[in-house]
N, C-alpha and C positions, 0 to 999 in steps of 0.2 A: 275718461280715465285711461283708456287704451293708448291713445296717442301720447298722453303725458307720461305713462309708464315707459313707452318706447323712447321718449326723449331722455328719461333717466338712464335707460340702458345705453343709449348712444353716448350720453355724457360720461358714463362709467367706462365705456369701452374706448372711446375716441378722445376724450378730453373736451373741455368746454369749447375751445377754439375750433376744433375740427367738427364738432357737432353743429356749431353755429353755421359754419361754412356749408356743411352738408344740407342743413335744413333750408337755407336760403337758395342754394343752387338748384334745389328740387322744386321750389314753389314760387319764388318771387315773380317769375315771368307770368304765371297765371294770375297772381294777385295784381300785378301791374296792369294787365289788360282788363281785368274784371274786378275793380276795387269794390264794387257793390255786392259781390258774392259773399254771402254770410255762411255761417255754420261749416266752414272749411276745417276739417279735422286737423290738417297738418299745420295750421297757424299757431297751435298752442305752444309748441316748443320755442317759437320765435318771439313769443310775447311774455316770457318769464312767468309761467302759469302757476304762481303761488295760489291764486284764487281764480278759478275758471269762471268766466261769465256764463250766465244761463244761455242755453242753446235750444233751438227747435229740434225736431226729430231729425236724425241723421240717416241718410240713404243707406241702403244695404251695401252698395258698392264701397262706400267710404268705411263702413264698419268692417267689411271684409279686408279692405286695405290695411286698417289698423291691426286686425288680428294676424294677418300674414306678416306685417312688419314686426310685430311682437315676437312671433315665432322665429323669424330670421334672426332677430336680436339675441334670443335665447340660445339658438344654435351657434351663433357666432361666439358667445361667451364660453360655451362648452367645447367647441372644436377649434377655436383660435382662428376663425376666418378673419381676413383683413378687412379694415373699415371700407376699403374701396369696393369690396363685394357688396356690402350693405348699401353703399351709395348707388351702385349699379342697379340693384333690384328695386330699391325704393323709388328711384327716379321713374322707372317704368310703371310701378304701381300708382304713383302719384299722377303720372300722365294719364293712366287709364281712368282714374277718378275724375281728372280734369276734363277729359273728353266726354265722360258721362254727363258732367255738368253742362258742357257745351250743347249736348243734345236737348237739354231743357230750354236753352235759348234759341236754338236753330233746329226745330223738329223736321224741317223739310230736307230731303236729300240734296246733295250738291248737284247743280245743273251742269252736266258734262258738256253741254253745247255752248254755254256762255257764262261768264262770270257775272254774278249779281252786282258787282261793284264797277263793272266797266263803264256804266253810264255816267260815272262821276269824273271821267278823264277825257281829254281831247288833245290833239296835236297842236302845238303852238311854236312856230318857228319864225315869227315876224322879226324884222330888223328892229333893234333898239333905237331909242331917240338919238343916241350918240354915235350911231353907225355912220362912219364917214362916207361921203359919196365917192364914186370911182373917178379917177383922172382920165383925161382923154388919151387915146392910143399913143399919140406922138409924145406925150408927156410921161408915159409909163417908163419903168426901169428897163424894159426890154421885152422880148418875146420868149415865152416858155413853151417848149415842146415836151410832150409827155408820151412815152411808150409804155403802155400797160402790159400786164402779164397775167397768164392763167386763163381760166374759163370765164364765162359770162359774168358771174357774180363776183369773182375775184377782181376782174377788170372794173366792175362797177364801183368797188371800194376804192380802186386806184383813181378813177375819174372823179369821184367825190372828193378825195383828198387833194387831187390836182387843183381843183378850183380853190380850195382853202389855201394851198401853198401859193398860188398866183396872187391871192388877196394879201397874204403875208408879205410877199416880195414886191407888191405893187407892180406886178407884171401884167402884160397882155397875154392871155392864154390862147394858144392855138388848139383847135379841137383835137383831143387826144387820138393817138393811133392805137388800134386794137392789136392784140397779139395774134399773129398768123402762124407761129412756130410751135405752139404748145402741143400737148398730148392730143388735143381735140382737132387740130389741123383744120380750123375754120378760117377761110380767107375773107370773112365779112368785114367791112369797114364800119366806122361809126355810124354813117348815114344809112347803112343797111339795117341797123338794129334800133337806133335811137333817132327820134325826130330832131335833127340837128338845128333847124331854124327855131323850133320851140326852145331848145336848150339855150341857144344864144340869147333869145329874147327874154326868157324867164330870168336869166342871171344878169340882165343889163344893168341893174343897180348894185350888183355885187362885184362883178369882175368883167372887164372888157374881154370879149372872146371873138376870135376871128377864125375863119376856116383855113387860112394859110398865111404864112409870112408874106407880106407884100414883096413883089418882085424888086422894087427899087431898094428895099432894105437888103435883100439877098445880093443884089449886084454891088452894093456898096461895101459888102463885107470882104475883108482881106483873107479871111480863113473860113472854112466851113463851120457850122454850129458846133460849139463845144459840147461834148457828151460826157456825162458822169452818172454814177449811181450812188445815191445817198444811203446811209445805214437805215435799217428798219427802225420804224417808230422814232424818228428824229424829232427833237423838240423844235418849236418855232425859232429859238435862238440859234440853233444849228444852221437853219436856212439863212438867217440874217447874217451870221458870222462867216459861213463857209460858202454859201451858194450865191448870195447877193453880190459880193465883189466880182465874181466871175461873170455874172449876168451883166453887170454894169460895164465891165471891160470888153466883153465879147458881143453884147447886144442881143444875141440869140443863143439860147442854152437848151439842151435836151437832157431830160432825166429819164433813164432807162430802167426796165424791170420795176415799174412803179406800182407796187402793191404793198400796202401797210408800211409806207415810208414816212408816215406822219404820226406823231405821238397820239396815243389814245385820249389822254386827258388834256383838253384845251379850255380856254375861257369860254363862257357861255355864248358870246356872240359868234365865235368861230364854230362852236358846236351847232348852233342854230343854222349857220350857213351850210354845214354838212347836211342837215336835214332838208333844207330847201333844195339842195342839189339832188339828194338821193330820193326823196319822196315826191318831188314836184318837177324839177327840171329834166330828169332822166325819164322821159316819156318814150315808150316804144313807137316805132313807125306805125302808120295806119294799117297796113296789111296784117301785122302781128297783133295789133289791138283788136281788129275786127274778128280775126279767127279765134283769139283767146276769149273774147266776150261771147262768141257763138257757142263755144264749148261750155262756158259757165251757164249760159241760158239753158242748154240742153240738160245739164246736170240738175239745175233747179227745177226745170219742168218735170223731170222724171221723179224727183225725190222731195222737192220743196227745200230741203237742206241736205248738205253732204259734207263728208270729210275728204280732205286732200292729204295724201300720205306721200312724203318724199322718202322712198325706200332707201335710195342710195346703196343699192346692192349690186352695183356693176362690178365686173372683174377688176378694173383698175383700182376701185375703192377698196375692195377686199384685199388685194395684193398690197396696197400701200399700208393698210392697217396692220399687217403682220399677224392677223388672227387666223384661227382655224374654226371651220363651221361644220365639221362632221362629214366631209366628203371623201375621206380616206386618202390613200396615196395619190389618186388622180388629182384631187384638189390641191394637195401640197405641191405636186409637180407643176400644174398649170399656173397657179398663183405665184409660185416661186420664179417661174420664167418671166412673168409680167413684172415682178418686183425688181428684177435685174435692170429694168430701164432707169431706175433711180439709183445711181451709183453711190450716192452719199448716205443711203438709208442704213441704219445699224441693224445688226441681227437682234431679233426680238423673240421673247418667249410668249407664244400664244396664250398660255395659261396665265402668265403674269399680266399681259395686256387686258385679258378679260376681267381679271380681278380689279384692275385699275379703272374699269369702265370705259376702255378705249375701243371696244369692239362693238360694231353695230348689231342690233338684234336681227335675227333672220325674219323673213316675211311672216312665217308661222308665229314667231314670238311677238311680233308687232300685233298680229291678230288676237293673240291670247291677252295681251295687255289691254287692247281696246274693249274686248268682251268683258274682262274683269272690271274695267272702269265703269261699265254700264251701257255701252252701245249695243243695241239689239242687232241680231244677225240680218235683219232686212235693211240695215243702214247702207246707203250708197257711198261708195268709196272711189275717188279718183286717184289713180296711182301715177305719180309724177316720177318718171325714172327712165333711164336709158335701157341698155341691154341687161336683163336680170341674169346674174350668174346661175346657171342650172336651168334656165328657161321655165317652161310650164311645170316641170317637176318641182322646182323650188316654190312656185306660186300656188300650187294646188292646195296645200294646207290652209293658206290664207283664204282662198276662194271657198273652201269648205266652211270656214267660219263666217265669211261675208260673201255670199254669192253675187251680190250686185257690185261688181268691180268693173271699172271703166278706165280706159287710157285715151290719150289724144288720138292714137291710131284708130281706135274703135269709134270715136265720136266724130272725127273730122273727115274720114274717108278720102275722097279725091282732093279735097281742099288742102290737105297736108303735103301733097306731092312737091310743090315748089320749095318747101322748107326742108325737105329730107336731106339734102346734101350739106346742110349748115347746122351744126350742133348747137351753136349759140342761139340761133333763131328758134330752134326747137325748145331750148331751155327757157327762152323768153315766153313762149306759149305756156309752158308748165308754170312759170312764175305767175302769170296772170290768173290762171285757174286756182293755184294755191292761195294767192292773195285774196281772191274773192270767195273762197270756201268759208263755210261756217266754222269749221274746226280744221286747223292745220297741224299735222303730226310730222315731226322731223325725226329721222332715224339716225342722225349723226349731228355733229356740231360743226359742219363745214360752212363754206361761204354762203350758199343759198339759204341754209337753215338760219344763220345769224341775220342775214339781210332781211329775210321775210319775217323773222320773229320781231326784229326792231320795227319794221314797217307796220306790222299788225298791232303792236303796242301804240305806235304813233296814231294809227287810225281808230283808236278807241278800245285797245286791249281786247281784240278779238281772240277767242280761245285758241291758244297755241300750246301744244303738248310736246314736250321733249322727254323721251324715256330717261329715267334715272338708271342708266345702264350699269353703273357700279353695283347697285343693289339688285336690280332686276335680273342681271345675268346669273347671279347665284340662286335667286328665287326660281328662275326658269329651269335650272338644272335639277332642282329639288321638287318640281311641281308634281311629279308622279307619286310622291310620298305623302300627299295631303289631299284633303277633300277640296272640291271646287270653291265652296264658300270661304274656306280658310285661305286658299290661294288668292281669291278676289280681294279679300280684306287686306292681305299683305301687299298686293299690288297697289291698292289705293293708299296704303301707308307709305309705300316707297315713292309714290308720285306726288305726295304733298310737297309743294314748293317747285314743282315742275309742270304746272298746269296753266301757266300764263296769267296768273293773278296779278293785279296791279302792285301788290307789295313785294313781288319778286324783283322789281326794278328799283335799285337804290343808286344814288350818285356814286360814280367811279367804280361800279361793279362791272366786271367783265369788259368785253369790247363795246365801244360806244355804238357801233352799227347794230349790235344786238340789244343793248340797253340804252336807248337815247333819252336819258333822264332829263337833259336840259330842254328837250323839245316836247315834253308831256306835261300838261297843266291840269290842275284839279278844278272842277266846277264848284260853284258855291253849294254848300251842303245844307239845303233848306227844306228838303222834302220830309215825308213822314218818318224816315229813319232818324232825322235829327231830333224829333220829339220823343223818340224812344231812348235818347241819351247816349248814342254811340256813334263813332266815326268809323268809316270803312277801314282805314289803315289800322285802327286800334283793335278791330275785331276780326280781321282776316287771320286765320290760324295756320296758314300754310308753312310758316316758319317755326311754328311750335309743333315739331314733328316727332313721331316715334322713330327718329332717324336711325337708331341702332337696333330696332326690333329684330330679334333673331329670325332667321328664315324658317327654321323648324321648331316645332313645339318641343 
């Protein structure tokens, strides 16, 4: 009766059309995912309850839900609250009842170390039956030179897209040149970081690749190679209409600053080629692989399983973000000077950037998030990072929460010395350890974060946690005003949908390098879960979130 009475109140206050919309927007998602759930109090107004069917006993939480909704409806009639307020509160109360129901179906706590659904998915990037074979070098449309841009992982995206562009143009790809002029000032060449022979051989059926333009071709050219820069995220049609005619005319063409110069959304065959390049062809050199695997084995031997955290709390990152991290005038002055290196950056409001979720968490806040999610303080953590702004003082709060913290410098000792002058090679070592970790935590949404998140999805949806900084930043600022249990519960609510579950990946969502949906396939669903009558995608609840749960009670 309570829910029926509330339905009458809503009809009286809001009108039939608004009440109907209000009821469906609050409940249909739960009913859609769980059509077998019975005795759901809020179904009554949606089913024209002139005669209510017989129900079993109703749980206390649902009764409380109805009583509170009735009270809110009465207050609204007396005080003139708008219908939108009723909708706001009712959605949250319905969600609370919904999650109480979920606990009956899933009594076990969420495993923070791995998704229970990851076993149903695997990487699939094989060529399709109609994938045309490559043409011989002398029959191709010309030689494509690529000059990449940025740090290691930004260049990795450029190399991946360069192969796809060569395929689109039916060109012979020359092994790409790496960027020696960027902020990192690393003069490593392609063959210093990647196994160039493996790269050429692995892609032999996709694109003809050579180490250099043949001398006879260079001698036959009347002019030096034509150089151009294409717009960011250009469609394949742009390359065919604007780039191909120049390539045919000049025979050798160089594309410069080649990062994110190809459209995000391509047909599946080209997307799968991206995956073959990124996840298979781009293999690090043997010295990098050996040292990286040695660090992984040390971490696993010490702890069995471990977390890798990409803090990305270096001075350049903080300066670029335009955020403020509580270091007073000294911080503002130091980061302000670094920010001047990018002359095109606009003036930003640190407070507005934090509200928008554009500021990375501090190491202390990362530690608080992990403890709130359920990781014990004896968990081993590998920190992948360059120079931490503030040094040991900045890291000390994180170490207090997780004493077992390790870095490549601590684990590698003398073996790291040959790599120290080369930032990209050091980043490659971090990449290997982060990729092999049981849980990867990224503290920003930069190139390494996206590339590794996509790779870990491709490799079986290994747990990858990205902080929901838009909500966590406000929560962190208010943490001293609430008990730990309340704080932990709110952190878990904030992180729904940011834990690397399979259902977070949907076609055309975000950057393909982060969400490689064309390259992840589902295994046949025939085990014991099938007999229980549910499918993993239908029962993952990370997208049914308490998204707007207030930070404070």
